[in-house]
N, C-alpha and C positions, 0 to 999 in steps of 0.2 A: 302241021299237023295240029291235027281236033282231036284237046285233052279231054273234051265230054261230046260225044256225040249223041243226038237228040234223033229219033225217024218217026218220025209222024208215032205220038205217041199220044193215044188216047186213055182217060180214064174217064169211064163208067160207074157210080157208085149202087148199090144193092137195091137203094130205093129210085133211081128210075136218071140222079141227076150224073148230068154230063158236068165233070169237070175240068178236063182238058178233052183240044180237039186236034186230030189231025196238028200235036205243035211236028216243029223240026227247026231245030235247032246246032252249030254246030262253039264251040269256044277252041279257040284255041288255044295252045303254049306260051305263058306272057299274058295276055291279054286280060283287062282288068271290064266284068263285066254285069251291073248289074241288072235285080229284077226288078220291073217296080209292076205297080198297080192296083183299082182299087180293092173291099174288101169284096171275096169272093170272085179273086176274078179264077184262083185256082196257086196262082204262091208254093204257096202252104203244099199244096200235093202234089208239084212238078220238083219240087225241094226234096222232097220224103220218096219220091218217085226215081231222083236220086242217089239216094243213100239210099233203103234198099229198104227203106225202114212201108214203104206202099209201093204191094204192086200194082201198075199199068194192065186194064184193059185190050190192045195194041199198043204197038212197036219195040223200037229195041230204041236198050238207051250203050252209050262203051265209054268206059271210062280208064282212062290208061292202051285204050288197043281192048279191055276186058271189060268182059258184056255185064252186063249185072248178075243175069240172071243165071243163064248161062257158064261165068267164072263166078258171083256176090265173093267166095270169097276173097279169092282179089283187089275184084272190083272195090269193095270197104278200104284196105292197105291203100289201096290211092287217092282217096274223102273223106271227108270229115265234115260232120255239121256241128255249128258253135251255135244256137241260139242266143239270138237276143236278147 
């Protein structure tokens, strides 16, 4: 079972900058996952969307089966963010 599932996730900012384009990702329970990339690759945007801080332009994200938009409160109880 996927603990985090991301499907067709896109984020385009008001300025026209496309930070994410059609991201698909599944992280299964018990997996260790690292998100690596150069500056400006969209790492912070992706994590911010998963945590409910930033709204995606298109696509869906579920955390523990809870949709981060439709089931916002439930999804927030299943994930936390510790910045560097």
